[in-house]
PyMOL Python script that loads the backbone (N, CA, C, O; Angstrom):
from pymol import cmd

cmd.read_pdbstr("""\
ATOM      1  N   MET A   1     -61.848  94.078   7.499  1.00  0.00           N
ATOM      2  CA  MET A   1     -60.615  93.638   7.344  1.00  0.00           C
ATOM      3  C   MET A   1     -59.732  94.498   6.506  1.00  0.00           C
ATOM      4  O   MET A   1     -60.153  94.931   5.433  1.00  0.00           O
ATOM      5  N   TRP A   2     -58.556  94.764   6.924  1.00  0.00           N
ATOM      6  CA  TRP A   2     -57.617  95.583   6.280  1.00  0.00           C
ATOM      7  C   TRP A   2     -56.236  94.821   6.017  1.00  0.00           C
ATOM      8  O   TRP A   2     -55.857  93.900   6.739  1.00  0.00           O
ATOM      9  N   ARG A   3     -55.580  95.255   5.001  1.00  0.00           N
ATOM     10  CA  ARG A   3     -54.240  94.732   4.765  1.00  0.00           C
ATOM     11  C   ARG A   3     -53.268  95.940   4.912  1.00  0.00           C
ATOM     12  O   ARG A   3     -53.411  96.987   4.281  1.00  0.00           O
ATOM     13  N   VAL A   4     -52.276  95.702   5.794  1.00  0.00           N
ATOM     14  CA  VAL A   4     -51.362  96.914   5.971  1.00  0.00           C
ATOM     15  C   VAL A   4     -50.202  96.558   5.133  1.00  0.00           C
ATOM     16  O   VAL A   4     -49.729  95.425   5.225  1.00  0.00           O
ATOM     17  N   ARG A   5     -49.655  97.516   4.245  1.00  0.00           N
ATOM     18  CA  ARG A   5     -48.554  97.131   3.418  1.00  0.00           C
ATOM     19  C   ARG A   5     -47.412  97.972   3.852  1.00  0.00           C
ATOM     20  O   ARG A   5     -47.545  99.127   4.257  1.00  0.00           O
ATOM     21  N   GLY A   6     -46.299  97.352   3.750  1.00  0.00           N
ATOM     22  CA  GLY A   6     -44.955  97.909   4.125  1.00  0.00           C
ATOM     23  C   GLY A   6     -44.213  96.822   4.418  1.00  0.00           C
ATOM     24  O   GLY A   6     -43.066  96.895   3.979  1.00  0.00           O
ATOM     25  N   GLY A   7     -44.505  95.735   5.073  1.00  0.00           N
ATOM     26  CA  GLY A   7     -43.685  94.607   5.432  1.00  0.00           C
ATOM     27  C   GLY A   7     -44.657  93.393   5.241  1.00  0.00           C
ATOM     28  O   GLY A   7     -44.427  92.315   5.789  1.00  0.00           O
ATOM     29  N   ASP A   8     -45.750  93.603   4.444  1.00  0.00           N
ATOM     30  CA  ASP A   8     -46.740  92.591   4.378  1.00  0.00           C
ATOM     31  C   ASP A   8     -47.227  92.014   5.727  1.00  0.00           C
ATOM     32  O   ASP A   8     -46.979  90.880   6.136  1.00  0.00           O
ATOM     33  N   ILE A   9     -47.992  93.008   6.389  1.00  0.00           N
ATOM     34  CA  ILE A   9     -48.545  92.559   7.618  1.00  0.00           C
ATOM     35  C   ILE A   9     -50.081  92.529   7.571  1.00  0.00           C
ATOM     36  O   ILE A   9     -50.670  93.499   7.095  1.00  0.00           O
ATOM     37  N   LEU A  10     -50.740  91.501   8.024  1.00  0.00           N
ATOM     38  CA  LEU A  10     -52.113  91.387   7.997  1.00  0.00           C
ATOM     39  C   LEU A  10     -52.681  91.684   9.174  1.00  0.00           C
ATOM     40  O   LEU A  10     -52.226  91.062  10.134  1.00  0.00           O
ATOM     41  N   LEU A  11     -53.639  92.537   9.406  1.00  0.00           N
ATOM     42  CA  LEU A  11     -54.336  92.988  10.661  1.00  0.00           C
ATOM     43  C   LEU A  11     -55.807  92.678  10.495  1.00  0.00           C
ATOM     44  O   LEU A  11     -56.464  93.117   9.551  1.00  0.00           O
ATOM     45  N   ILE A  12     -56.296  91.905  11.446  1.00  0.00           N
ATOM     46  CA  ILE A  12     -57.821  91.618  11.236  1.00  0.00           C
ATOM     47  C   ILE A  12     -58.243  92.060  12.575  1.00  0.00           C
ATOM     48  O   ILE A  12     -57.729  91.664  13.621  1.00  0.00           O
ATOM     49  N   PHE A  13     -59.296  92.978  12.471  1.00  0.00           N
ATOM     50  CA  PHE A  13     -59.849  93.658  13.829  1.00  0.00           C
ATOM     51  C   PHE A  13     -61.187  94.227  13.485  1.00  0.00           C
ATOM     52  O   PHE A  13     -61.558  94.439  12.330  1.00  0.00           O
ATOM     53  N   TYR A  14     -61.924  94.471  14.618  1.00  0.00           N
ATOM     54  CA  TYR A  14     -63.250  95.239  14.420  1.00  0.00           C
ATOM     55  C   TYR A  14     -63.046  96.668  14.115  1.00  0.00           C
ATOM     56  O   TYR A  14     -62.469  97.444  14.877  1.00  0.00           O
ATOM     57  N   SER A  15     -63.511  96.960  13.042  1.00  0.00           N
ATOM     58  CA  SER A  15     -63.401  98.403  12.578  1.00  0.00           C
ATOM     59  C   SER A  15     -64.174  99.345  13.542  1.00  0.00           C
ATOM     60  O   SER A  15     -63.810 100.517  13.639  1.00  0.00           O
ATOM     61  N   THR A  16     -65.061  98.948  14.145  1.00  0.00           N
ATOM     62  CA  THR A  16     -65.789  99.738  15.120  1.00  0.00           C
ATOM     63  C   THR A  16     -65.165 100.050  16.429  1.00  0.00           C
ATOM     64  O   THR A  16     -65.627 100.938  17.146  1.00  0.00           O
ATOM     65  N   HIS A  17     -64.076  99.311  16.779  1.00  0.00           N
ATOM     66  CA  HIS A  17     -63.292  99.294  18.011  1.00  0.00           C
ATOM     67  C   HIS A  17     -61.827  99.805  17.677  1.00  0.00           C
ATOM     68  O   HIS A  17     -61.107 100.221  18.584  1.00  0.00           O
ATOM     69  N   THR A  18     -61.431  99.769  16.453  1.00  0.00           N
ATOM     70  CA  THR A  18     -59.936 100.225  16.164  1.00  0.00           C
ATOM     71  C   THR A  18     -59.815 101.259  15.254  1.00  0.00           C
ATOM     72  O   THR A  18     -60.657 101.302  14.357  1.00  0.00           O
ATOM     73  N   ASN A  19     -58.843 102.207  15.294  1.00  0.00           N
ATOM     74  CA  ASN A  19     -58.744 103.279  14.389  1.00  0.00           C
ATOM     75  C   ASN A  19     -57.419 102.867  13.593  1.00  0.00           C
ATOM     76  O   ASN A  19     -56.288 102.968  14.067  1.00  0.00           O
ATOM     77  N   ILE A  20     -57.706 102.413  12.382  1.00  0.00           N
ATOM     78  CA  ILE A  20     -56.660 102.021  11.426  1.00  0.00           C
ATOM     79  C   ILE A  20     -55.673 103.311  11.125  1.00  0.00           C
ATOM     80  O   ILE A  20     -54.501 103.158  10.781  1.00  0.00           O
ATOM     81  N   HIS A  21     -56.184 104.372  11.267  1.00  0.00           N
ATOM     82  CA  HIS A  21     -55.312 105.700  10.808  1.00  0.00           C
ATOM     83  C   HIS A  21     -54.253 105.790  12.107  1.00  0.00           C
ATOM     84  O   HIS A  21     -53.049 106.000  11.961  1.00  0.00           O
ATOM     85  N   ALA A  22     -54.827 105.620  13.238  1.00  0.00           N
ATOM     86  CA  ALA A  22     -53.845 105.614  14.338  1.00  0.00           C
ATOM     87  C   ALA A  22     -52.768 104.658  14.245  1.00  0.00           C
ATOM     88  O   ALA A  22     -51.597 104.927  14.510  1.00  0.00           O
ATOM     89  N   ILE A  23     -53.269 103.345  13.798  1.00  0.00           N
ATOM     90  CA  ILE A  23     -52.178 102.272  13.832  1.00  0.00           C
ATOM     91  C   ILE A  23     -51.231 102.687  12.707  1.00  0.00           C
ATOM     92  O   ILE A  23     -50.015 102.669  12.899  1.00  0.00           O
ATOM     93  N   LEU A  24     -51.720 103.034  11.620  1.00  0.00           N
ATOM     94  CA  LEU A  24     -50.782 103.431  10.460  1.00  0.00           C
ATOM     95  C   LEU A  24     -49.843 104.519  10.842  1.00  0.00           C
ATOM     96  O   LEU A  24     -48.695 104.514  10.397  1.00  0.00           O
ATOM     97  N   SER A  25     -50.280 105.480  11.667  1.00  0.00           N
ATOM     98  CA  SER A  25     -49.399 106.578  12.182  1.00  0.00           C
ATOM     99  C   SER A  25     -48.395 106.164  13.028  1.00  0.00           C
ATOM    100  O   SER A  25     -47.278 106.671  12.927  1.00  0.00           O
ATOM    101  N   ASP A  26     -48.678 105.144  14.013  1.00  0.00           N
ATOM    102  CA  ASP A  26     -47.665 104.500  14.828  1.00  0.00           C
ATOM    103  C   ASP A  26     -46.642 103.629  13.999  1.00  0.00           C
ATOM    104  O   ASP A  26     -45.430 103.696  14.208  1.00  0.00           O
ATOM    105  N   PHE A  27     -47.193 102.825  13.065  1.00  0.00           N
ATOM    106  CA  PHE A  27     -46.284 102.050  12.304  1.00  0.00           C
ATOM    107  C   PHE A  27     -45.265 102.950  11.557  1.00  0.00           C
ATOM    108  O   PHE A  27     -44.061 102.696  11.596  1.00  0.00           O
ATOM    109  N   ASN A  28     -45.777 104.017  10.872  1.00  0.00           N
ATOM    110  CA  ASN A  28     -44.899 104.861  10.063  1.00  0.00           C
ATOM    111  C   ASN A  28     -43.866 105.728  11.003  1.00  0.00           C
ATOM    112  O   ASN A  28     -43.062 106.462  10.429  1.00  0.00           O
ATOM    113  N   THR A  29     -43.873 105.666  12.250  1.00  0.00           N
ATOM    114  CA  THR A  29     -42.938 106.289  13.033  1.00  0.00           C
ATOM    115  C   THR A  29     -41.729 105.327  13.344  1.00  0.00           C
ATOM    116  O   THR A  29     -40.680 105.788  13.794  1.00  0.00           O
ATOM    117  N   ILE A  30     -41.892 103.999  13.100  1.00  0.00           N
ATOM    118  CA  ILE A  30     -40.925 103.145  13.514  1.00  0.00           C
ATOM    119  C   ILE A  30     -39.576 103.366  12.814  1.00  0.00           C
ATOM    120  O   ILE A  30     -38.519 103.395  13.446  1.00  0.00           O
ATOM    121  N   HIS A  31     -39.647 103.505  11.623  1.00  0.00           N
ATOM    122  CA  HIS A  31     -38.300 103.944  10.841  1.00  0.00           C
ATOM    123  C   HIS A  31     -38.646 104.820   9.599  1.00  0.00           C
ATOM    124  O   HIS A  31     -39.664 104.632   8.933  1.00  0.00           O
ATOM    125  N   PRO A  32     -37.672 105.851   9.317  1.00  0.00           N
ATOM    126  CA  PRO A  32     -38.084 106.825   8.284  1.00  0.00           C
ATOM    127  C   PRO A  32     -38.176 106.170   6.935  1.00  0.00           C
ATOM    128  O   PRO A  32     -38.915 106.696   6.102  1.00  0.00           O
ATOM    129  N   ARG A  33     -37.490 105.048   6.616  1.00  0.00           N
ATOM    130  CA  ARG A  33     -37.527 104.349   5.367  1.00  0.00           C
ATOM    131  C   ARG A  33     -38.642 103.366   5.207  1.00  0.00           C
ATOM    132  O   ARG A  33     -38.761 102.832   4.104  1.00  0.00           O
ATOM    133  N   LEU A  34     -39.424 103.075   6.107  1.00  0.00           N
ATOM    134  CA  LEU A  34     -40.598 102.309   6.109  1.00  0.00           C
ATOM    135  C   LEU A  34     -41.866 103.049   5.971  1.00  0.00           C
ATOM    136  O   LEU A  34     -42.172 103.918   6.788  1.00  0.00           O
ATOM    137  N   GLN A  35     -42.580 102.753   5.016  1.00  0.00           N
ATOM    138  CA  GLN A  35     -43.887 103.540   4.768  1.00  0.00           C
ATOM    139  C   GLN A  35     -44.872 102.436   4.603  1.00  0.00           C
ATOM    140  O   GLN A  35     -44.786 101.606   3.698  1.00  0.00           O
ATOM    141  N   PHE A  36     -45.864 102.452   5.556  1.00  0.00           N
ATOM    142  CA  PHE A  36     -46.974 101.413   5.498  1.00  0.00           C
ATOM    143  C   PHE A  36     -48.224 102.175   5.054  1.00  0.00           C
ATOM    144  O   PHE A  36     -48.449 103.314   5.464  1.00  0.00           O
ATOM    145  N   THR A  37     -49.108 101.470   4.132  1.00  0.00           N
ATOM    146  CA  THR A  37     -50.191 101.923   3.695  1.00  0.00           C
ATOM    147  C   THR A  37     -51.302 100.795   3.986  1.00  0.00           C
ATOM    148  O   THR A  37     -50.950  99.669   4.334  1.00  0.00           O
ATOM    149  N   ALA A  38     -52.483 101.094   3.851  1.00  0.00           N
ATOM    150  CA  ALA A  38     -53.652 100.197   4.173  1.00  0.00           C
ATOM    151  C   ALA A  38     -54.464 100.000   2.975  1.00  0.00           C
ATOM    152  O   ALA A  38     -54.676 100.910   2.173  1.00  0.00           O
ATOM    153  N   GLU A  39     -54.965  98.695   2.842  1.00  0.00           N
ATOM    154  CA  GLU A  39     -55.926  98.341   1.839  1.00  0.00           C
ATOM    155  C   GLU A  39     -57.104  97.700   2.515  1.00  0.00           C
ATOM    156  O   GLU A  39     -57.004  96.757   3.299  1.00  0.00           O
ATOM    157  N   VAL A  40     -58.202  98.265   2.164  1.00  0.00           N
ATOM    158  CA  VAL A  40     -59.555  97.694   2.699  1.00  0.00           C
ATOM    159  C   VAL A  40     -60.100  96.565   1.889  1.00  0.00           C
ATOM    160  O   VAL A  40     -59.874  96.560   0.679  1.00  0.00           O
ATOM    161  N   GLU A  41     -60.804  95.599   2.443  1.00  0.00           N
ATOM    162  CA  GLU A  41     -61.539  94.523   1.818  1.00  0.00           C
ATOM    163  C   GLU A  41     -62.444  95.059   0.864  1.00  0.00           C
ATOM    164  O   GLU A  41     -62.985  96.138   1.106  1.00  0.00           O
ATOM    165  N   ARG A  42     -62.678  94.444  -0.191  1.00  0.00           N
ATOM    166  CA  ARG A  42     -63.700  94.636  -1.274  1.00  0.00           C
ATOM    167  C   ARG A  42     -64.635  93.391  -1.417  1.00  0.00           C
ATOM    168  O   ARG A  42     -64.156  92.282  -1.654  1.00  0.00           O
ATOM    169  N   ASP A  43     -65.910  93.583  -1.275  1.00  0.00           N
ATOM    170  CA  ASP A  43     -66.830  92.429  -1.476  1.00  0.00           C
ATOM    171  C   ASP A  43     -66.603  91.436  -0.419  1.00  0.00           C
ATOM    172  O   ASP A  43     -66.810  90.257  -0.707  1.00  0.00           O
ATOM    173  N   ASN A  44     -66.222  91.728   0.720  1.00  0.00           N
ATOM    174  CA  ASN A  44     -65.805  90.856   1.911  1.00  0.00           C
ATOM    175  C   ASN A  44     -64.573  90.022   1.550  1.00  0.00           C
ATOM    176  O   ASN A  44     -64.401  88.942   2.115  1.00  0.00           O
ATOM    177  N   THR A  45     -63.761  90.444   0.691  1.00  0.00           N
ATOM    178  CA  THR A  45     -62.610  89.673   0.275  1.00  0.00           C
ATOM    179  C   THR A  45     -61.312  90.401   0.253  1.00  0.00           C
ATOM    180  O   THR A  45     -61.331  91.547  -0.194  1.00  0.00           O
ATOM    181  N   LEU A  46     -60.177  89.895   0.676  1.00  0.00           N
ATOM    182  CA  LEU A  46     -59.059  90.603   0.736  1.00  0.00           C
ATOM    183  C   LEU A  46     -57.908  89.571   0.236  1.00  0.00           C
ATOM    184  O   LEU A  46     -57.832  88.433   0.699  1.00  0.00           O
ATOM    185  N   ASN A  47     -57.085  90.035  -0.677  1.00  0.00           N
ATOM    186  CA  ASN A  47     -55.982  89.041  -1.219  1.00  0.00           C
ATOM    187  C   ASN A  47     -54.790  89.454  -0.502  1.00  0.00           C
ATOM    188  O   ASN A  47     -54.475  90.642  -0.424  1.00  0.00           O
ATOM    189  N   TYR A  48     -54.049  88.424   0.075  1.00  0.00           N
ATOM    190  CA  TYR A  48     -52.874  88.715   0.854  1.00  0.00           C
ATOM    191  C   TYR A  48     -51.925  87.708   0.499  1.00  0.00           C
ATOM    192  O   TYR A  48     -52.147  86.516   0.710  1.00  0.00           O
ATOM    193  N   LEU A  49     -50.771  88.176  -0.084  1.00  0.00           N
ATOM    194  CA  LEU A  49     -49.783  87.429  -0.605  1.00  0.00           C
ATOM    195  C   LEU A  49     -50.331  86.432  -1.766  1.00  0.00           C
ATOM    196  O   LEU A  49     -50.792  86.873  -2.819  1.00  0.00           O
ATOM    197  N   ASP A  50     -50.231  84.990  -1.460  1.00  0.00           N
ATOM    198  CA  ASP A  50     -50.951  84.169  -2.420  1.00  0.00           C
ATOM    199  C   ASP A  50     -52.298  83.516  -1.910  1.00  0.00           C
ATOM    200  O   ASP A  50     -52.761  82.476  -2.378  1.00  0.00           O
ATOM    201  N   ILE A  51     -52.870  84.256  -0.891  1.00  0.00           N
ATOM    202  CA  ILE A  51     -54.083  83.852  -0.253  1.00  0.00           C
ATOM    203  C   ILE A  51     -55.209  84.830  -0.460  1.00  0.00           C
ATOM    204  O   ILE A  51     -55.067  86.046  -0.330  1.00  0.00           O
ATOM    205  N   SER A  52     -56.325  84.238  -0.787  1.00  0.00           N
ATOM    206  CA  SER A  52     -57.504  85.015  -0.802  1.00  0.00           C
ATOM    207  C   SER A  52     -58.405  84.812   0.483  1.00  0.00           C
ATOM    208  O   SER A  52     -58.838  83.687   0.734  1.00  0.00           O
ATOM    209  N   ILE A  53     -58.668  85.812   1.239  1.00  0.00           N
ATOM    210  CA  ILE A  53     -59.342  85.689   2.523  1.00  0.00           C
ATOM    211  C   ILE A  53     -60.923  86.311   2.349  1.00  0.00           C
ATOM    212  O   ILE A  53     -61.172  87.469   2.013  1.00  0.00           O
ATOM    213  N   ASN A  54     -61.800  85.390   2.623  1.00  0.00           N
ATOM    214  CA  ASN A  54     -63.164  85.819   2.380  1.00  0.00           C
ATOM    215  C   ASN A  54     -63.781  85.817   3.756  1.00  0.00           C
ATOM    216  O   ASN A  54     -63.623  84.855   4.508  1.00  0.00           O
ATOM    217  N   ARG A  55     -64.493  86.895   4.101  1.00  0.00           N
ATOM    218  CA  ARG A  55     -65.095  87.065   5.489  1.00  0.00           C
ATOM    219  C   ARG A  55     -66.615  86.817   5.268  1.00  0.00           C
ATOM    220  O   ARG A  55     -67.326  87.425   4.469  1.00  0.00           O
ATOM    221  N   THR A  56     -66.972  85.877   6.063  1.00  0.00           N
ATOM    222  CA  THR A  56     -68.450  85.518   6.136  1.00  0.00           C
ATOM    223  C   THR A  56     -69.045  85.909   7.446  1.00  0.00           C
ATOM    224  O   THR A  56     -68.287  86.131   8.390  1.00  0.00           O
ATOM    225  N   PRO A  57     -70.400  86.017   7.594  1.00  0.00           N
ATOM    226  CA  PRO A  57     -70.948  86.458   8.927  1.00  0.00           C
ATOM    227  C   PRO A  57     -70.390  85.711  10.161  1.00  0.00           C
ATOM    228  O   PRO A  57     -70.467  86.239  11.270  1.00  0.00           O
ATOM    229  N   THR A  58     -69.770  84.362   9.972  1.00  0.00           N
ATOM    230  CA  THR A  58     -69.350  83.595  11.129  1.00  0.00           C
ATOM    231  C   THR A  58     -67.889  83.365  11.224  1.00  0.00           C
ATOM    232  O   THR A  58     -67.346  83.149  12.307  1.00  0.00           O
ATOM    233  N   ASN A  59     -67.234  83.411  10.071  1.00  0.00           N
ATOM    234  CA  ASN A  59     -65.832  83.184  10.082  1.00  0.00           C
ATOM    235  C   ASN A  59     -65.137  83.666   8.865  1.00  0.00           C
ATOM    236  O   ASN A  59     -65.716  84.343   8.015  1.00  0.00           O
ATOM    237  N   LEU A  60     -63.824  83.293   8.781  1.00  0.00           N
ATOM    238  CA  LEU A  60     -62.934  83.588   7.616  1.00  0.00           C
ATOM    239  C   LEU A  60     -62.652  82.316   6.820  1.00  0.00           C
ATOM    240  O   LEU A  60     -62.293  81.278   7.375  1.00  0.00           O
ATOM    241  N   LYS A  61     -62.816  82.422   5.574  1.00  0.00           N
ATOM    242  CA  LYS A  61     -62.466  81.352   4.619  1.00  0.00           C
ATOM    243  C   LYS A  61     -61.316  81.773   3.726  1.00  0.00           C
ATOM    244  O   LYS A  61     -61.243  82.904   3.247  1.00  0.00           O
ATOM    245  N   THR A  62     -60.357  80.749   3.505  1.00  0.00           N
ATOM    246  CA  THR A  62     -59.150  81.116   2.725  1.00  0.00           C
ATOM    247  C   THR A  62     -59.173  80.180   1.515  1.00  0.00           C
ATOM    248  O   THR A  62     -59.693  79.066   1.568  1.00  0.00           O
ATOM    249  N   SER A  63     -58.562  80.702   0.374  1.00  0.00           N
ATOM    250  CA  SER A  63     -58.435  79.953  -0.758  1.00  0.00           C
ATOM    251  C   SER A  63     -57.003  80.457  -1.358  1.00  0.00           C
ATOM    252  O   SER A  63     -56.461  81.432  -0.838  1.00  0.00           O
ATOM    253  N   ILE A  64     -56.461  79.854  -2.341  1.00  0.00           N
ATOM    254  CA  ILE A  64     -55.443  80.207  -3.031  1.00  0.00           C
ATOM    255  C   ILE A  64     -55.756  81.335  -4.066  1.00  0.00           C
ATOM    256  O   ILE A  64     -56.613  81.173  -4.935  1.00  0.00           O
ATOM    257  N   TYR A  65     -55.083  82.396  -3.950  1.00  0.00           N
ATOM    258  CA  TYR A  65     -55.232  83.562  -4.891  1.00  0.00           C
ATOM    259  C   TYR A  65     -54.239  83.486  -6.041  1.00  0.00           C
ATOM    260  O   TYR A  65     -53.042  83.288  -5.831  1.00  0.00           O
ATOM    261  N   ARG A  66     -54.741  83.642  -7.237  1.00  0.00           N
ATOM    262  CA  ARG A  66     -54.044  83.679  -8.419  1.00  0.00           C
ATOM    263  C   ARG A  66     -54.212  85.044  -9.172  1.00  0.00           C
ATOM    264  O   ARG A  66     -55.366  85.403  -9.408  1.00  0.00           O
ATOM    265  N   LYS A  67     -53.295  85.741  -9.524  1.00  0.00           N
ATOM    266  CA  LYS A  67     -53.406  87.058 -10.160  1.00  0.00           C
ATOM    267  C   LYS A  67     -54.053  86.780 -11.536  1.00  0.00           C
ATOM    268  O   LYS A  67     -53.929  85.697 -12.107  1.00  0.00           O
ATOM    269  N   PRO A  68     -54.734  87.799 -12.022  1.00  0.00           N
ATOM    270  CA  PRO A  68     -55.417  87.571 -13.395  1.00  0.00           C
ATOM    271  C   PRO A  68     -54.379  87.203 -14.522  1.00  0.00           C
ATOM    272  O   PRO A  68     -54.769  86.679 -15.566  1.00  0.00           O
ATOM    273  N   THR A  69     -53.100  87.477 -14.302  1.00  0.00           N
ATOM    274  CA  THR A  69     -52.201  87.139 -15.383  1.00  0.00           C
ATOM    275  C   THR A  69     -51.698  85.708 -15.206  1.00  0.00           C
ATOM    276  O   THR A  69     -50.956  85.240 -16.070  1.00  0.00           O
ATOM    277  N   PHE A  70     -52.039  85.012 -14.183  1.00  0.00           N
ATOM    278  CA  PHE A  70     -51.580  83.649 -13.951  1.00  0.00           C
ATOM    279  C   PHE A  70     -51.897  82.698 -15.062  1.00  0.00           C
ATOM    280  O   PHE A  70     -53.051  82.547 -15.464  1.00  0.00           O
ATOM    281  N   THR A  71     -50.912  82.082 -15.536  1.00  0.00           N
ATOM    282  CA  THR A  71     -51.110  81.273 -16.791  1.00  0.00           C
ATOM    283  C   THR A  71     -51.258  79.670 -16.527  1.00  0.00           C
ATOM    284  O   THR A  71     -51.588  78.920 -17.446  1.00  0.00           O
ATOM    285  N   ASP A  72     -51.038  79.276 -15.439  1.00  0.00           N
ATOM    286  CA  ASP A  72     -51.045  77.859 -14.969  1.00  0.00           C
ATOM    287  C   ASP A  72     -50.104  77.033 -15.864  1.00  0.00           C
ATOM    288  O   ASP A  72     -50.408  75.866 -16.115  1.00  0.00           O
ATOM    289  N   THR A  73     -48.976  77.578 -16.358  1.00  0.00           N
ATOM    290  CA  THR A  73     -48.029  76.979 -17.186  1.00  0.00           C
ATOM    291  C   THR A  73     -46.736  76.536 -16.357  1.00  0.00           C
ATOM    292  O   THR A  73     -46.173  77.267 -15.543  1.00  0.00           O
ATOM    293  N   ILE A  74     -46.323  75.158 -16.700  1.00  0.00           N
ATOM    294  CA  ILE A  74     -45.132  74.894 -16.020  1.00  0.00           C
ATOM    295  C   ILE A  74     -44.114  74.439 -17.045  1.00  0.00           C
ATOM    296  O   ILE A  74     -44.370  74.284 -18.239  1.00  0.00           O
ATOM    297  N   ILE A  75     -42.833  74.221 -16.421  1.00  0.00           N
ATOM    298  CA  ILE A  75     -41.760  73.937 -17.370  1.00  0.00           C
ATOM    299  C   ILE A  75     -41.938  72.588 -18.025  1.00  0.00           C
ATOM    300  O   ILE A  75     -42.097  71.616 -17.286  1.00  0.00           O
ATOM    301  N   PRO A  76     -41.930  72.434 -19.269  1.00  0.00           N
ATOM    302  CA  PRO A  76     -42.037  71.041 -19.965  1.00  0.00           C
ATOM    303  C   PRO A  76     -40.870  70.049 -19.430  1.00  0.00           C
ATOM    304  O   PRO A  76     -39.711  70.401 -19.210  1.00  0.00           O
ATOM    305  N   TYR A  77     -41.333  68.897 -19.284  1.00  0.00           N
ATOM    306  CA  TYR A  77     -40.231  67.921 -18.843  1.00  0.00           C
ATOM    307  C   TYR A  77     -39.068  67.809 -19.819  1.00  0.00           C
ATOM    308  O   TYR A  77     -37.943  67.563 -19.384  1.00  0.00           O
ATOM    309  N   ASN A  78     -39.301  67.987 -21.193  1.00  0.00           N
ATOM    310  CA  ASN A  78     -38.325  67.667 -22.112  1.00  0.00           C
ATOM    311  C   ASN A  78     -37.490  68.988 -22.297  1.00  0.00           C
ATOM    312  O   ASN A  78     -36.658  69.002 -23.204  1.00  0.00           O
ATOM    313  N   SER A  79     -37.646  70.051 -21.536  1.00  0.00           N
ATOM    314  CA  SER A  79     -36.894  71.315 -21.708  1.00  0.00           C
ATOM    315  C   SER A  79     -35.564  71.087 -21.139  1.00  0.00           C
ATOM    316  O   SER A  79     -35.328  70.123 -20.411  1.00  0.00           O
ATOM    317  N   HIS A  80     -34.734  71.927 -21.450  1.00  0.00           N
ATOM    318  CA  HIS A  80     -33.219  71.834 -21.017  1.00  0.00           C
ATOM    319  C   HIS A  80     -32.951  72.582 -19.585  1.00  0.00           C
ATOM    320  O   HIS A  80     -31.812  72.877 -19.224  1.00  0.00           O
ATOM    321  N   HIS A  81     -34.125  72.860 -18.805  1.00  0.00           N
ATOM    322  CA  HIS A  81     -34.060  73.541 -17.498  1.00  0.00           C
ATOM    323  C   HIS A  81     -33.434  72.267 -16.657  1.00  0.00           C
ATOM    324  O   HIS A  81     -33.559  71.069 -16.911  1.00  0.00           O
ATOM    325  N   PRO A  82     -32.715  72.907 -15.564  1.00  0.00           N
ATOM    326  CA  PRO A  82     -32.290  71.850 -14.463  1.00  0.00           C
ATOM    327  C   PRO A  82     -33.421  71.242 -13.954  1.00  0.00           C
ATOM    328  O   PRO A  82     -34.473  71.867 -13.820  1.00  0.00           O
ATOM    329  N   THR A  83     -33.277  69.884 -13.611  1.00  0.00           N
ATOM    330  CA  THR A  83     -34.368  69.004 -13.075  1.00  0.00           C
ATOM    331  C   THR A  83     -34.954  69.668 -11.760  1.00  0.00           C
ATOM    332  O   THR A  83     -36.153  69.555 -11.504  1.00  0.00           O
ATOM    333  N   GLN A  84     -34.139  70.320 -10.980  1.00  0.00           N
ATOM    334  CA  GLN A  84     -34.587  70.827  -9.727  1.00  0.00           C
ATOM    335  C   GLN A  84     -35.619  71.892  -9.861  1.00  0.00           C
ATOM    336  O   GLN A  84     -36.543  72.052  -9.064  1.00  0.00           O
ATOM    337  N   HIS A  85     -35.373  72.692 -11.048  1.00  0.00           N
ATOM    338  CA  HIS A  85     -36.294  73.771 -11.399  1.00  0.00           C
ATOM    339  C   HIS A  85     -37.678  73.107 -11.887  1.00  0.00           C
ATOM    340  O   HIS A  85     -38.766  73.613 -11.613  1.00  0.00           O
ATOM    341  N   LYS A  86     -37.551  72.094 -12.530  1.00  0.00           N
ATOM    342  CA  LYS A  86     -38.870  71.397 -13.077  1.00  0.00           C
ATOM    343  C   LYS A  86     -39.566  70.968 -11.780  1.00  0.00           C
ATOM    344  O   LYS A  86     -40.734  71.287 -11.558  1.00  0.00           O
ATOM    345  N   ASN A  87     -38.876  70.285 -10.981  1.00  0.00           N
ATOM    346  CA  ASN A  87     -39.671  69.633  -9.648  1.00  0.00           C
ATOM    347  C   ASN A  87     -40.159  70.901  -8.776  1.00  0.00           C
ATOM    348  O   ASN A  87     -41.215  70.943  -8.143  1.00  0.00           O
ATOM    349  N   ALA A  88     -39.307  71.805  -8.850  1.00  0.00           N
ATOM    350  CA  ALA A  88     -39.890  72.892  -7.783  1.00  0.00           C
ATOM    351  C   ALA A  88     -41.171  73.663  -8.390  1.00  0.00           C
ATOM    352  O   ALA A  88     -42.073  74.098  -7.674  1.00  0.00           O
ATOM    353  N   ALA A  89     -41.144  73.786  -9.843  1.00  0.00           N
ATOM    354  CA  ALA A  89     -42.395  74.245 -10.432  1.00  0.00           C
ATOM    355  C   ALA A  89     -43.573  73.448 -10.263  1.00  0.00           C
ATOM    356  O   ALA A  89     -44.675  73.983 -10.385  1.00  0.00           O
ATOM    357  N   ILE A  90     -43.466  72.218  -9.993  1.00  0.00           N
ATOM    358  CA  ILE A  90     -44.565  71.309  -9.705  1.00  0.00           C
ATOM    359  C   ILE A  90     -44.869  71.358  -8.163  1.00  0.00           C
ATOM    360  O   ILE A  90     -46.007  71.507  -7.718  1.00  0.00           O
ATOM    361  N   LYS A  91     -43.900  71.239  -7.501  1.00  0.00           N
ATOM    362  CA  LYS A  91     -43.976  71.200  -5.987  1.00  0.00           C
ATOM    363  C   LYS A  91     -44.755  72.586  -5.471  1.00  0.00           C
ATOM    364  O   LYS A  91     -45.616  72.498  -4.595  1.00  0.00           O
ATOM    365  N   PHE A  92     -44.456  73.666  -5.972  1.00  0.00           N
ATOM    366  CA  PHE A  92     -44.969  74.921  -5.494  1.00  0.00           C
ATOM    367  C   PHE A  92     -46.085  75.449  -6.265  1.00  0.00           C
ATOM    368  O   PHE A  92     -46.495  76.593  -6.070  1.00  0.00           O
ATOM    369  N   LEU A  93     -46.613  74.643  -7.163  1.00  0.00           N
ATOM    370  CA  LEU A  93     -47.729  75.124  -8.038  1.00  0.00           C
ATOM    371  C   LEU A  93     -48.953  75.021  -7.107  1.00  0.00           C
ATOM    372  O   LEU A  93     -50.068  75.346  -7.516  1.00  0.00           O
TER     373      LEU A  93
END
""", "prot")
cmd.dss("prot")
cmd.show_as("cartoon", "prot")
cmd.util.cbc("prot")
cmd.orient("prot")
C-alpha cells in the first residue's frame, strides 16, 4: 500500500503487478507545478489524512488517526468563543 502525495491521492494496488515509479512519473507530467511523491506503508499501516489504514492478510481495517501532538482538548463551555466554534469542536472531534 502506498500513499501518493501531491493532491492527497490514495492508491491501493498489488506491488507485484504495478510500478509505482511509472505512476509517479505519469502524475508528475500532468502540470509543472504539481509534484507528487509516494509514501510506503510501515508495519502494514499507512496514515492518510485523519485515517489510519491497517492491512491484514484478508482485508483493510480503518481507524481514526491522531497525530502524536493531538491533545484531545476542546474549547471550554464558559469561554468567550462563539457558540458555533464550541459546537463545531465537539461535532468534529
